[in-house]
DSSP file (Angstrom, degrees, kcal/mol; ACC not computed):
  #  RESIDUE AA STRUCTURE BP1 BP2  ACC     N-H-->O    O-->H-N    N-H-->O    O-->H-N    TCO  KAPPA ALPHA  PHI   PSI    X-CA   Y-CA   Z-CA
    1    1 A M              0   0    0      0, 0.0     2,-0.3     0, 0.0     0, 0.0   0.000 360.0 360.0 360.0 129.3   13.5 -100.9   26.6
    2    2 A S        -     0   0    0      2,-0.0     2,-0.5     0, 0.0     0, 0.0  -0.742 360.0-139.3-106.4 153.7   13.8 -100.3   23.0
    3    3 A F        -     0   0    0     -2,-0.3     2,-0.8     4,-0.0     0, 0.0  -0.942   6.9-149.7-115.3 124.3   14.8  -97.1   21.2
    4    4 A D     >  -     0   0    0     -2,-0.5     4,-1.2     1,-0.2     3,-0.3  -0.818   8.7-170.3 -96.0 108.8   13.0  -96.0   18.0
    5    5 A S  H  > S+     0   0    0     -2,-0.8     4,-2.1     1,-0.2     5,-0.2   0.773  80.1  63.2 -71.5 -25.7   15.5  -94.0   16.0
    6    6 A S  H  > S+     0   0    0      1,-0.2     4,-2.1     2,-0.2    -1,-0.2   0.888 103.3  47.8 -68.4 -37.5   12.9  -92.9   13.4
    7    7 A S  H  > S+     0   0    0     -3,-0.3     4,-2.2     2,-0.2    -1,-0.2   0.849 111.1  51.8 -71.1 -32.4   10.9  -91.0   16.0
    8    8 A A  H  X S+     0   0    0     -4,-1.2     4,-1.8     2,-0.2    -2,-0.2   0.904 111.5  46.5 -68.5 -40.9   14.0  -89.3   17.3
    9    9 A T  H  X S+     0   0    0     -4,-2.1     4,-2.4     2,-0.2     5,-0.2   0.910 111.5  52.1 -66.2 -41.8   15.1  -88.2   13.9
   10   10 A H  H  X S+     0   0    0     -4,-2.1     4,-2.0     1,-0.2    -2,-0.2   0.916 109.9  47.6 -62.8 -42.9   11.6  -87.0   13.2
   11   11 A S  H  X S+     0   0    0     -4,-2.2     4,-2.1     1,-0.2    -1,-0.2   0.832 110.0  53.8 -70.0 -30.2   11.5  -84.9   16.3
   12   12 A L  H  X S+     0   0    0     -4,-1.8     4,-2.5     2,-0.2    -2,-0.2   0.918 108.7  48.8 -67.3 -43.3   14.9  -83.4   15.6
   13   13 A E  H  X S+     0   0    0     -4,-2.4     4,-2.1     1,-0.2    -2,-0.2   0.914 112.3  48.5 -62.0 -42.3   13.8  -82.3   12.1
   14   14 A R  H  X S+     0   0    0     -4,-2.0     4,-2.4    -5,-0.2    -1,-0.2   0.910 111.0  50.3 -65.4 -41.5   10.7  -80.8   13.5
   15   15 A S  H  X S+     0   0    0     -4,-2.1     4,-2.2     2,-0.2    -2,-0.2   0.889 109.7  50.5 -64.1 -41.5   12.8  -79.0   16.2
   16   16 A D  H  X S+     0   0    0     -4,-2.5     4,-2.0     2,-0.2    -1,-0.2   0.880 111.1  49.4 -64.3 -38.9   15.2  -77.6   13.6
   17   17 A T  H  X S+     0   0    0     -4,-2.1     4,-2.1     2,-0.2    -2,-0.2   0.917 111.5  48.2 -66.3 -44.2   12.3  -76.3   11.5
   18   18 A D  H  X S+     0   0    0     -4,-2.4     4,-2.2     1,-0.2    -2,-0.2   0.887 110.2  52.3 -63.3 -38.7   10.7  -74.6   14.5
   19   19 A R  H  X S+     0   0    0     -4,-2.2     4,-1.5     2,-0.2    -1,-0.2   0.913 109.9  48.2 -65.4 -42.3   14.0  -73.1   15.5
   20   20 A G  H  X S+     0   0    0     -4,-2.0     4,-1.6     1,-0.2    -1,-0.2   0.881 111.6  50.3 -64.4 -38.7   14.5  -71.7   11.9
   21   21 A M  H  X S+     0   0    0     -4,-2.1     4,-2.5     1,-0.2    -1,-0.2   0.871 105.3  57.6 -65.7 -38.7   10.9  -70.3   12.0
   22   22 A S  H  X S+     0   0    0     -4,-2.2     4,-2.1     1,-0.2    -1,-0.2   0.868 105.2  49.8 -63.4 -38.1   11.6  -68.7   15.3
   23   23 A I  H  X S+     0   0    0     -4,-1.5     4,-2.2     2,-0.2    -1,-0.2   0.915 111.9  48.2 -67.0 -43.7   14.5  -66.7   14.0
   24   24 A A  H  X S+     0   0    0     -4,-1.6     4,-2.3     2,-0.2    -2,-0.2   0.918 112.3  48.4 -63.3 -44.1   12.5  -65.4   11.0
   25   25 A V  H  X S+     0   0    0     -4,-2.5     4,-2.6     1,-0.2     5,-0.2   0.897 110.0  52.9 -63.6 -40.5    9.5  -64.4   13.2
   26   26 A T  H  X S+     0   0    0     -4,-2.1     4,-2.4    -5,-0.2    -1,-0.2   0.919 110.2  47.6 -61.6 -43.9   11.9  -62.6   15.6
   27   27 A H  H  X S+     0   0    0     -4,-2.2     4,-2.5     2,-0.2     5,-0.2   0.916 112.3  48.9 -64.6 -43.0   13.4  -60.6   12.7
   28   28 A V  H  X S+     0   0    0     -4,-2.3     4,-2.5     2,-0.2    -2,-0.2   0.920 113.0  47.3 -63.2 -44.2    9.9  -59.7   11.3
   29   29 A L  H  X S+     0   0    0     -4,-2.6     4,-2.7     2,-0.2     5,-0.2   0.904 111.9  50.6 -64.5 -41.0    8.7  -58.6   14.8
   30   30 A T  H  X S+     0   0    0     -4,-2.4     4,-2.4    -5,-0.2    -2,-0.2   0.928 112.9  45.3 -62.8 -45.3   11.9  -56.6   15.4
   31   31 A I  H  X S+     0   0    0     -4,-2.5     4,-2.3     2,-0.2    -2,-0.2   0.906 114.1  50.0 -65.2 -41.3   11.5  -54.8   12.0
   32   32 A G  H  X S+     0   0    0     -4,-2.5     4,-2.2    -5,-0.2    -2,-0.2   0.929 112.9  44.8 -63.1 -46.7    7.8  -54.2   12.6
   33   33 A I  H  X S+     0   0    0     -4,-2.7     4,-2.4     2,-0.2    -2,-0.2   0.906 113.4  50.9 -65.4 -41.6    8.3  -52.7   16.0
   34   34 A T  H  X S+     0   0    0     -4,-2.4     4,-2.4    -5,-0.2    -1,-0.2   0.910 109.8  50.5 -62.5 -41.9   11.2  -50.6   14.9
   35   35 A T  H  X S+     0   0    0     -4,-2.3     4,-2.4     1,-0.2    -2,-0.2   0.918 110.9  48.5 -62.1 -44.1    9.1  -49.2   12.0
   36   36 A I  H  X S+     0   0    0     -4,-2.2     4,-2.4     2,-0.2    -2,-0.2   0.918 111.8  49.3 -63.0 -43.7    6.2  -48.4   14.3
   37   37 A L  H  X S+     0   0    0     -4,-2.4     4,-2.3     1,-0.2    -2,-0.2   0.906 111.8  48.1 -64.3 -41.8    8.5  -46.6   16.7
   38   38 A I  H  X S+     0   0    0     -4,-2.4     4,-2.5     2,-0.2    -1,-0.2   0.910 111.2  51.0 -65.4 -40.9   10.2  -44.6   14.0
   39   39 A A  H  X S+     0   0    0     -4,-2.4     4,-2.3     1,-0.2    -2,-0.2   0.919 111.6  47.2 -62.2 -43.5    6.8  -43.6   12.5
   40   40 A L  H  X S+     0   0    0     -4,-2.4     4,-2.4     2,-0.2    -1,-0.2   0.896 111.5  51.4 -64.4 -39.8    5.6  -42.4   15.9
   41   41 A L  H  X S+     0   0    0     -4,-2.3     4,-2.4     2,-0.2    -2,-0.2   0.922 111.4  46.6 -63.5 -44.6    8.8  -40.5   16.5
   42   42 A L  H  X S+     0   0    0     -4,-2.5     4,-2.2     2,-0.2    -2,-0.2   0.891 112.3  50.3 -65.8 -39.5    8.5  -38.7   13.2
   43   43 A T  H  X S+     0   0    0     -4,-2.3     4,-2.1     2,-0.2    -2,-0.2   0.922 112.6  46.6 -63.7 -44.4    4.8  -37.9   13.7
   44   44 A S  H  X S+     0   0    0     -4,-2.4     4,-2.3     1,-0.2    -2,-0.2   0.903 111.7  50.9 -65.0 -41.6    5.5  -36.4   17.2
   45   45 A A  H  X S+     0   0    0     -4,-2.4     4,-2.3     1,-0.2    -1,-0.2   0.886 109.0  51.9 -64.7 -38.0    8.5  -34.4   15.9
   46   46 A G  H  X S+     0   0    0     -4,-2.2     4,-2.2     2,-0.2    -1,-0.2   0.910 110.5  47.8 -64.3 -42.2    6.3  -33.0   13.1
   47   47 A G  H  X S+     0   0    0     -4,-2.1     4,-2.1     2,-0.2    -2,-0.2   0.898 111.8  50.0 -64.2 -40.7    3.7  -31.9   15.6
   48   48 A L  H  X S+     0   0    0     -4,-2.3     4,-2.5     2,-0.2    -2,-0.2   0.898 109.5  51.6 -64.3 -40.7    6.3  -30.3   17.8
   49   49 A L  H  X S+     0   0    0     -4,-2.3     4,-2.3     2,-0.2    -2,-0.2   0.909 109.4  49.7 -63.5 -42.4    7.8  -28.5   14.9
   50   50 A D  H  X S+     0   0    0     -4,-2.2     4,-2.3     2,-0.2    -1,-0.2   0.911 111.4  49.4 -61.7 -42.6    4.4  -27.1   13.9
   51   51 A T  H  X S+     0   0    0     -4,-2.1     4,-2.3     1,-0.2    -2,-0.2   0.920 112.3  46.9 -62.7 -45.1    3.7  -25.9   17.5
   52   52 A E  H  X S+     0   0    0     -4,-2.5     4,-2.5     2,-0.2    -1,-0.2   0.859 110.3  53.4 -67.6 -34.6    7.1  -24.2   17.7
   53   53 A T  H  X S+     0   0    0     -4,-2.3     4,-2.5     2,-0.2    -2,-0.2   0.928 110.4  47.1 -64.0 -45.1    6.6  -22.5   14.4
   54   54 A D  H  X S+     0   0    0     -4,-2.3     4,-2.4     2,-0.2    -2,-0.2   0.913 113.1  49.0 -61.8 -42.9    3.2  -21.1   15.5
   55   55 A R  H  X S+     0   0    0     -4,-2.3     4,-2.3     2,-0.2    -2,-0.2   0.911 111.8  48.7 -64.6 -42.4    4.7  -19.9   18.8
   56   56 A S  H  X S+     0   0    0     -4,-2.5     4,-2.3     1,-0.2    -2,-0.2   0.917 111.9  49.1 -62.9 -44.0    7.7  -18.3   17.0
   57   57 A A  H  X S+     0   0    0     -4,-2.5     4,-2.7     1,-0.2    -2,-0.2   0.904 110.2  51.9 -62.2 -41.4    5.3  -16.6   14.5
   58   58 A E  H  X S+     0   0    0     -4,-2.4     4,-2.2     2,-0.2    -2,-0.2   0.925 111.0  46.1 -63.1 -45.1    3.1  -15.3   17.4
   59   59 A H  H  X S+     0   0    0     -4,-2.3     4,-2.0     2,-0.2    -1,-0.2   0.909 114.3  48.3 -64.8 -41.3    6.1  -13.8   19.3
   60   60 A S  H  X S+     0   0    0     -4,-2.3     4,-2.5     1,-0.2     5,-0.2   0.921 112.0  48.9 -65.2 -43.2    7.4  -12.2   16.1
   61   61 A L  H  X S+     0   0    0     -4,-2.7     4,-2.9     1,-0.2    -1,-0.2   0.873 108.9  53.6 -65.1 -36.5    4.0  -10.8   15.2
   62   62 A E  H  X S+     0   0    0     -4,-2.2     4,-2.2    -5,-0.2    -1,-0.2   0.926 110.7  46.7 -62.0 -43.9    3.5   -9.4   18.7
   63   63 A T  H  X S+     0   0    0     -4,-2.0     4,-1.8     2,-0.2    -2,-0.2   0.934 115.4  44.7 -63.7 -46.7    6.9   -7.6   18.5
   64   64 A I  H  X S+     0   0    0     -4,-2.5     4,-2.6     1,-0.2    -2,-0.2   0.907 112.2  53.5 -64.2 -41.4    6.1   -6.2   15.0
   65   65 A G  H  X S+     0   0    0     -4,-2.9     4,-2.7     1,-0.2    -1,-0.2   0.884 106.7  51.5 -61.5 -40.2    2.6   -5.2   16.1
   66   66 A E  H  X S+     0   0    0     -4,-2.2     4,-2.0     2,-0.2    -1,-0.2   0.907 111.0  48.4 -63.5 -41.0    3.9   -3.3   19.1
   67   67 A R  H  X S+     0   0    0     -4,-1.8     4,-2.1     2,-0.2    -2,-0.2   0.931 113.1  46.8 -64.0 -44.9    6.2   -1.3   16.9
   68   68 A I  H  X S+     0   0    0     -4,-2.6     4,-2.6     1,-0.2    -2,-0.2   0.898 109.6  54.0 -65.7 -39.7    3.5   -0.6   14.3
   69   69 A A  H  X S+     0   0    0     -4,-2.7     4,-2.4     1,-0.2    -1,-0.2   0.907 109.0  49.3 -60.4 -41.4    1.1    0.5   17.1
   70   70 A G  H  X S+     0   0    0     -4,-2.0     4,-1.8     2,-0.2    -1,-0.2   0.898 111.4  48.9 -63.6 -40.3    3.7    3.0   18.4
   71   71 A E  H  X S+     0   0    0     -4,-2.1     4,-2.2     2,-0.2    -2,-0.2   0.888 110.6  50.8 -66.9 -38.9    4.2    4.3   14.9
   72   72 A I  H  X S+     0   0    0     -4,-2.6     4,-2.5     1,-0.2    -2,-0.2   0.919 109.6  50.0 -63.9 -43.9    0.4    4.7   14.4
   73   73 A E  H  X S+     0   0    0     -4,-2.4     4,-2.0     1,-0.2    -1,-0.2   0.859 109.1  52.6 -64.6 -34.4    0.1    6.6   17.7
   74   74 A S  H  X S+     0   0    0     -4,-1.8     4,-1.2     2,-0.2    -1,-0.2   0.922 110.9  46.3 -65.6 -44.0    3.0    8.9   16.6
   75   75 A V  H  < S+     0   0    0     -4,-2.2     3,-0.3     1,-0.2    -2,-0.2   0.893 110.6  54.5 -64.7 -38.6    1.2    9.7   13.3
   76   76 A D  H >< S+     0   0    0     -4,-2.5     3,-1.8     1,-0.2    -2,-0.2   0.906 103.8  53.9 -62.0 -41.8   -2.0   10.2   15.2
   77   77 A R  H 3< S+     0   0    0     -4,-2.0     3,-0.3     1,-0.3    -1,-0.2   0.818 114.6  41.3 -63.3 -28.7   -0.4   12.8   17.5
   78   78 A L  T >< S+     0   0    0     -4,-1.2     3,-1.6    -3,-0.3    -1,-0.3   0.160  83.4 119.9 -98.4  17.2    0.7   14.7   14.4
   79   79 A G  T <   +     0   0    0     -3,-1.8    77,-0.2     1,-0.3    -1,-0.2   0.509  50.3  78.8 -67.9  -8.5   -2.6   14.1   12.7
   80   80 A D  T 3  S+     0   0    0     -3,-0.3    -1,-0.3    -4,-0.1     2,-0.2   0.789 100.8  41.9 -69.4 -25.0   -3.6   17.8   12.3
   81   81 A D  S <  S-     0   0    0     -3,-1.6     2,-0.7    75,-0.0    75,-0.4  -0.569 107.1 -83.1-109.6 175.0   -1.3   18.0    9.3
   82   82 A T        +     0   0    0     73,-0.2     2,-0.4    -2,-0.2    73,-0.2  -0.747  58.8 173.7 -81.0 119.3   -0.6   15.6    6.5
   83   83 A V  E     -A  154   0A   0     71,-2.9    71,-2.7    -2,-0.7     2,-0.4  -0.983  16.5-177.1-132.6 138.4    1.9   13.1    7.8
   84   84 A T  E     -A  153   0A   0     -2,-0.4     2,-0.5    69,-0.2    69,-0.2  -0.990   4.1-169.6-136.2 128.8    3.4    9.9    6.4
   85   85 A I  E     -A  152   0A   0     67,-2.8    67,-3.0    -2,-0.4     2,-0.6  -0.968   6.1-161.1-114.6 131.1    5.8    7.5    8.1
   86   86 A R  E     -A  151   0A   0     -2,-0.5     2,-0.4    65,-0.2    65,-0.2  -0.952  17.5-179.6-112.7 114.2    7.4    4.8    6.1
   87   87 A A  E     -A  150   0A   0     63,-2.7    63,-2.9    -2,-0.6     2,-0.5  -0.928  21.8-135.4-121.2 137.3    8.7    2.1    8.4
   88   88 A S  E     +A  149   0A   0     -2,-0.4    61,-0.2    61,-0.2    59,-0.0  -0.773  29.2 167.6 -92.9 131.6   10.6   -1.1    7.5
   89   89 A H        -     0   0    0     59,-0.7   -25,-0.0    -2,-0.5    -2,-0.0  -0.876  47.8 -73.5-131.1 163.9    9.5   -4.3    9.2
   90   90 A P        -     0   0    0      0, 0.0    58,-0.7     0, 0.0     3,-0.0  -0.314  33.5-143.2 -58.8 143.3   10.4   -7.9    8.4
   91   91 A R  S    S+     0   0    0     56,-0.2     7,-0.6     1,-0.1     2,-0.3   0.765  81.8  30.2 -77.6 -26.0    8.7   -9.2    5.3
   92   92 A T  E     -D   97   0B   0      5,-0.2     2,-0.4    30,-0.0     5,-0.2  -0.934  59.4-161.0-133.6 154.9    8.3  -12.7    6.8
   93   93 A V  E >  S-D   96   0B   0      3,-3.0     3,-1.0    -2,-0.3    32,-0.2  -0.997  84.5  -2.8-132.0 134.6    7.8  -14.3   10.2
   94   94 A A  T 3  S-     0   0    0     -2,-0.4   -37,-0.1     1,-0.3    -1,-0.1   0.880 132.2 -57.5  50.9  41.7    8.5  -18.0   10.8
   95   95 A N  T 3  S+     0   0    0      1,-0.2     2,-0.3    29,-0.0    -1,-0.3   0.789 120.5  98.3  64.9  30.8    9.3  -18.3    7.1
   96   96 A S  E <  S-D   93   0B   0     -3,-1.0    -3,-3.0    28,-0.0    -1,-0.2  -0.994  72.5-113.5-146.5 147.4    5.8  -17.0    6.0
   97   97 A G  E     -D   92   0B   0     -2,-0.3    26,-3.2    -5,-0.2    27,-0.6  -0.242  32.3-159.9 -72.4 169.2    4.4  -13.7    4.9
   98   98 A Y  E     -E  122   0C   0     -7,-0.6    49,-2.8    24,-0.3     2,-0.4  -0.964  11.7-131.2-148.9 164.1    1.9  -11.8    7.0
   99   99 A T  E     -EF 121 146C   0     22,-2.4    22,-2.4    -2,-0.3     2,-0.5  -0.948  11.7-152.2-121.7 139.7   -0.8   -9.1    6.7
  100  100 A V  E     +EF 120 145C   0     45,-3.4    45,-2.5    -2,-0.4     2,-0.4  -0.945  17.6 178.4-111.8 129.3   -1.2   -6.0    8.9
  101  101 A E  E     -EF 119 144C   0     18,-2.5    18,-2.9    -2,-0.5     2,-0.5  -0.967  18.7-150.8-127.9 146.0   -4.6   -4.5    9.3
  102  102 A I  E     +EF 118 143C   0     41,-2.3    41,-0.8    -2,-0.4     2,-0.3  -0.972  27.8 171.1-114.1 133.5   -5.8   -1.5   11.4
  103  103 A A  E     -E  117   0C   0     14,-2.5    14,-2.6    -2,-0.5     3,-0.3  -0.964  29.4-124.4-142.8 154.7   -9.4   -1.7   12.6
  104  104 A E  E    S+     0   0C   0     -2,-0.3    12,-0.2    12,-0.2    11,-0.1  -0.695  87.5   9.2 -94.3 151.8  -11.8    0.1   14.9
  105  105 A N  E    S-     0   0C   0     -2,-0.3     2,-0.3     9,-0.2    11,-0.2   0.909  81.9-159.7  48.7  61.0  -13.7   -1.6   17.7
  106  106 A C  E     -E  115   0C   0      9,-3.1     7,-1.2    -3,-0.3     2,-0.7  -0.505  12.3-154.3 -74.9 133.2  -11.8   -4.9   17.6
  107  107 A E        +     0   0    0     -2,-0.3     5,-0.1     6,-0.2    -1,-0.0  -0.922  45.3 123.8-106.4 106.4  -13.5   -7.9   19.1
  108  108 A A    >   -     0   0    0     -2,-0.7     3,-2.3     3,-0.4     5,-0.1  -0.927  69.7 -57.1-152.0 169.0  -10.6  -10.2   20.1
  109  109 A P  T 3  S+     0   0    0      0, 0.0    21,-0.1     0, 0.0     3,-0.1  -0.341 125.4   7.8 -55.7 133.6   -9.3  -12.0   23.1
  110  110 A L  T 3  S+     0   0    0      1,-0.2     2,-0.4     2,-0.0    -3,-0.0   0.481 109.1 105.2  69.7   6.5   -8.5   -9.5   25.9
  111  111 A L    <   -     0   0    0     -3,-2.3    -3,-0.4     1,-0.1    -1,-0.2  -0.934  65.4-143.9-115.7 144.1  -10.2   -6.7   23.9
  112  112 A D        -     0   0    0     -2,-0.4    -5,-0.1    -5,-0.1    -1,-0.1   0.429  43.2-106.1 -89.1   0.7  -13.6   -5.3   24.9
  113  113 A G  S    S+     0   0    0     -7,-1.2    -6,-0.2     2,-0.1    -1,-0.1   0.389 111.2  74.8  90.1  -4.8  -14.9   -4.6   21.4
  114  114 A E  S    S+     0   0    0     -8,-0.2     2,-0.4    -9,-0.1    -9,-0.2   0.256  74.2  96.4-119.0   8.2  -14.5   -0.8   21.7
  115  115 A T  E    S-E  106   0C   0     -9,-0.5    -9,-3.1   -11,-0.1     2,-0.1  -0.834  70.9-128.9-104.8 135.7  -10.8   -0.7   21.4
  116  116 A D  E     +     0   0C   0     17,-0.5    17,-2.2    -2,-0.4     2,-0.3  -0.477  38.2 179.4 -73.7 153.1   -9.0    0.1   18.1
  117  117 A C  E     -EG 103 132C   0    -14,-2.6   -14,-2.5    15,-0.3     2,-0.5  -0.973  36.6-121.9-152.3 165.4   -6.3   -2.4   17.2
  118  118 A V  E     -EG 102 131C   0     13,-2.9    13,-2.7    -2,-0.3     2,-0.5  -0.968  31.1-157.4-106.6 125.0   -3.7   -3.6   14.8
  119  119 A K  E     -EG 101 130C   0    -18,-2.9   -18,-2.5    -2,-0.5     2,-0.5  -0.923   6.8-168.9-109.0 123.7   -4.4   -7.1   13.6
  120  120 A L  E     -EG 100 129C   0      9,-3.0     9,-2.8    -2,-0.5     2,-0.5  -0.956   3.5-171.5-114.4 126.3   -1.5   -9.2   12.3
  121  121 A T  E     -EG  99 128C   0    -22,-2.4   -22,-2.4    -2,-0.5     2,-0.3  -0.970  16.3-139.9-123.2 123.1   -2.2  -12.4   10.4
  122  122 A S  E     -E   98   0C   0      5,-2.5     5,-0.4    -2,-0.5   -24,-0.3  -0.625   5.3-152.0 -79.3 136.3    0.4  -15.0    9.4
  123  123 A N  S    S+     0   0    0    -26,-3.2   -25,-0.1    -2,-0.3    -1,-0.1   0.846  91.2  27.5 -77.6 -34.5   -0.2  -16.5    6.0
  124  124 A G  S    S+     0   0    0    -27,-0.6     2,-0.2   -31,-0.2    -1,-0.1   0.894 114.6  57.3 -96.4 -48.9    1.6  -19.8    6.7
  125  125 A A  S    S-     0   0    0    -32,-0.2     2,-1.9   -72,-0.1    -3,-0.1  -0.499  90.6-113.2 -81.6 155.1    1.3  -20.4   10.4
  126  126 A D  S    S+     0   0    0     -2,-0.2     2,-0.4    -5,-0.1    -3,-0.1  -0.511  73.1 129.0 -86.5  69.4   -2.1  -20.5   12.0
  127  127 A T        +     0   0    0     -2,-1.9    -5,-2.5    -5,-0.4     2,-0.4  -0.988  33.0 175.6-136.5 131.6   -1.5  -17.3   14.0
  128  128 A V  E     -G  121   0C   0     -2,-0.4     2,-0.4    -7,-0.2    -7,-0.2  -1.000  11.7-168.6-131.5 131.4   -3.5  -14.1   14.5
  129  129 A V  E     -G  120   0C   0     -9,-2.8    -9,-3.0    -2,-0.4     2,-0.5  -0.968   6.2-159.1-123.8 136.2   -2.3  -11.4   16.9
  130  130 A Y  E     -G  119   0C   0     -2,-0.4   -11,-0.2   -11,-0.2    -2,-0.0  -0.963   7.1-173.1-114.6 128.2   -4.2   -8.3   18.0
  131  131 A V  E     -G  118   0C   0    -13,-2.7   -13,-2.9    -2,-0.5    -2,-0.0  -0.981  23.7-127.7-121.0 120.7   -2.4   -5.3   19.4
  132  132 A P  E     -G  117   0C   0      0, 0.0     2,-0.3     0, 0.0   -15,-0.3  -0.349  27.4-171.9 -66.3 146.9   -4.5   -2.5   20.9
  133  133 A V        -     0   0    0    -17,-2.2     2,-0.6     2,-0.1   -17,-0.5  -0.994  18.7-137.0-139.7 144.5   -3.7    1.0   19.6
  134  134 A V        +     0   0    0     -2,-0.3     2,-0.5   -65,-0.2   -58,-0.1  -0.906  24.5 173.3-107.5 114.1   -5.0    4.4   20.8
  135  135 A V        +     0   0    0     -2,-0.6     5,-0.1     1,-0.1   -62,-0.1  -0.977  13.2 150.3-121.3 117.0   -6.0    6.8   18.0
  136  136 A T        +     0   0    0     -2,-0.5    -1,-0.1   -63,-0.1   -59,-0.0   0.669  62.5  53.8-119.4 -26.0   -7.6   10.0   19.3
  137  137 A E  S    S+     0   0    0      2,-0.0     2,-0.3     1,-0.0   -60,-0.1   0.802 111.7  23.4 -88.7 -30.4   -6.9   12.8   16.8
  138  138 A V  S    S-     0   0    0     16,-0.0     2,-0.2    17,-0.0    20,-0.2  -0.839  82.7 -99.8-132.2 166.6   -8.1   11.3   13.5
  139  139 A E  E     -b  158   0A   0     18,-2.9    20,-2.7    -2,-0.3     2,-0.5  -0.608  37.9-115.7 -86.0 149.0  -10.5    8.6   12.3
  140  140 A I  E     -b  159   0A   0     -2,-0.2     2,-0.8    18,-0.2    20,-0.2  -0.742  16.2-154.8 -86.6 127.1   -9.2    5.2   11.3
  141  141 A N        -     0   0    0     18,-2.9    20,-0.4    -2,-0.5   -39,-0.1  -0.893  30.1-123.8 -96.7 104.6   -9.7    4.2    7.7
  142  142 A E        +     0   0    0     -2,-0.8     2,-0.3    18,-0.1   -39,-0.2  -0.288  54.1 145.8 -57.7 119.9   -9.7    0.5    8.0
  143  143 A S  E     -F  102   0C   0    -41,-0.8   -41,-2.3    -2,-0.1     2,-0.3  -0.908  32.4-146.0-149.5 170.5   -7.0   -0.7    5.7
  144  144 A S  E     -F  101   0C   0     -2,-0.3    19,-0.3    17,-0.3   -43,-0.2  -0.935   7.8-172.2-143.1 165.2   -4.3   -3.4    5.4
  145  145 A A  E     -F  100   0C   0    -45,-2.5   -45,-3.4    -2,-0.3     2,-0.1  -0.985  30.1-107.3-153.3 150.3   -0.8   -3.9    4.0
  146  146 A P  E     -F   99   0C   0      0, 0.0   -47,-0.2     0, 0.0    18,-0.2  -0.421  52.4 -85.0 -74.7 159.5    1.5   -6.9    3.5
  147  147 A G  S    S+     0   0    0    -49,-2.8     2,-0.4   -56,-0.2   -56,-0.2  -0.208  94.8  55.3 -61.9 157.1    4.4   -7.3    5.9
  148  148 A G  S    S+     0   0    0    -58,-0.7   -59,-0.7    -3,-0.1     2,-0.4  -0.969 104.4  12.5 121.5-138.1    7.6   -5.5    5.0
  149  149 A T  E    S-A   88   0A   0     -2,-0.4    15,-3.1   -61,-0.2    16,-0.5  -0.636  73.0-168.4 -77.5 129.0    7.8   -1.7    4.5
  150  150 A I  E     -AC  87 163A   0    -63,-2.9   -63,-2.7    -2,-0.4     2,-0.5  -0.963  14.3-148.5-124.9 135.0    4.6   -0.1    5.7
  151  151 A E  E     -AC  86 162A   0     11,-3.3    11,-2.2    -2,-0.4     2,-0.5  -0.902   9.9-166.7-102.4 126.4    3.4    3.5    5.1
  152  152 A I  E     -AC  85 161A   0    -67,-3.0   -67,-2.8    -2,-0.5     2,-0.4  -0.965  16.8-179.1-112.8 120.5    1.2    5.0    7.8
  153  153 A S  E     -AC  84 160A   0      7,-2.8     7,-2.7    -2,-0.5     2,-0.4  -0.918  20.4-174.2-127.5 146.5   -0.5    8.2    6.7
  154  154 A A  E     -AC  83 159A   0    -71,-2.7   -71,-2.9    -2,-0.4     5,-0.2  -0.996   5.2-172.5-134.5 133.7   -2.8   10.8    8.2
  155  155 A D        -     0   0    0      3,-1.7   -73,-0.2    -2,-0.4     4,-0.1   0.152  64.0 -87.1-109.8  18.2   -4.3   13.6    6.1
  156  156 A G  S    S+     0   0    0    -75,-0.4     3,-0.1     2,-0.3   -74,-0.1   0.050 125.2  41.7  99.2 -25.3   -5.9   15.5    9.0
  157  157 A D  S    S+     0   0    0      1,-0.3   -18,-2.9   -19,-0.1     2,-0.3   0.714 114.1  31.2-117.8 -45.2   -9.1   13.5    8.9
  158  158 A F  E     -b  139   0A   0    -20,-0.2    -3,-1.7   -79,-0.1     2,-0.5  -0.908  57.5-147.0-126.7 147.6   -8.2    9.8    8.4
  159  159 A L  E     +bC 140 154A   0    -20,-2.7   -18,-2.9    -2,-0.3     2,-0.3  -0.951  27.5 171.0-110.5 129.0   -5.4    7.5    9.3
  160  160 A T  E     - C   0 153A   0     -7,-2.7    -7,-2.8    -2,-0.5     2,-0.4  -0.926  23.7-144.7-134.1 158.1   -4.5    4.7    6.8
  161  161 A I  E     + C   0 152A   0    -20,-0.4     2,-0.3    -2,-0.3   -17,-0.3  -0.943  21.8 175.6-120.1 150.4   -1.8    2.1    6.4
  162  162 A D  E     - C   0 151A   0    -11,-2.2   -11,-3.3    -2,-0.4     2,-0.4  -0.982  37.8 -94.0-149.2 154.8   -0.5    0.9    3.0
  163  163 A G  E     - C   0 150A   0    -19,-0.3   -13,-0.2    -2,-0.3   -16,-0.1  -0.581  27.7-171.0 -72.9 128.5    2.2   -1.4    1.7
  164  164 A G        +     0   0    0    -15,-3.1     2,-1.2    -2,-0.4   -14,-0.2   0.231  46.2 121.8-102.6  12.9    5.3    0.5    0.9
  165  165 A N              0   0    0    -16,-0.5    -2,-0.1     1,-0.2   -15,-0.0  -0.642 360.0 360.0 -79.3  99.1    7.0   -2.5   -0.8
  166  166 A R              0   0    0     -2,-1.2    -1,-0.2     0, 0.0    -2,-0.0   0.370 360.0 360.0-125.1 360.0    7.7   -1.0   -4.2
């Protein structure tokens, strides 16, 4: 049996080349998979942050809306005279401004379309909150104000809200 040294050398060279190629391919695949995993992690974290921002804005607006509804009802009870309440509220929720509106016959989730309400809308987060309010002594003059200091007024006939940020 004879041994051909040229074929052995040739197969060794080929094997060394394949081995070198295998290391390069492994590194490229590792970097590619790592990049994809990091991109997915960042995308998921961004979505979670947006969801939590909206939830935070909604809870803050509900709290502010309840306070404003109580203040409106207090002005309404004193509505036979000219009354103005100036109340300070946060200017921002979830790092974004918001608008407060008072409206009659609100059509919103959990409201029947015949209930007056305070509508709070966040400018940055995709959040709108409706808080029912009972106004019996005066008529509502549908009006709005930016978040912050709010003036709630009744002149004996109409109840309005206005921005008190001056």
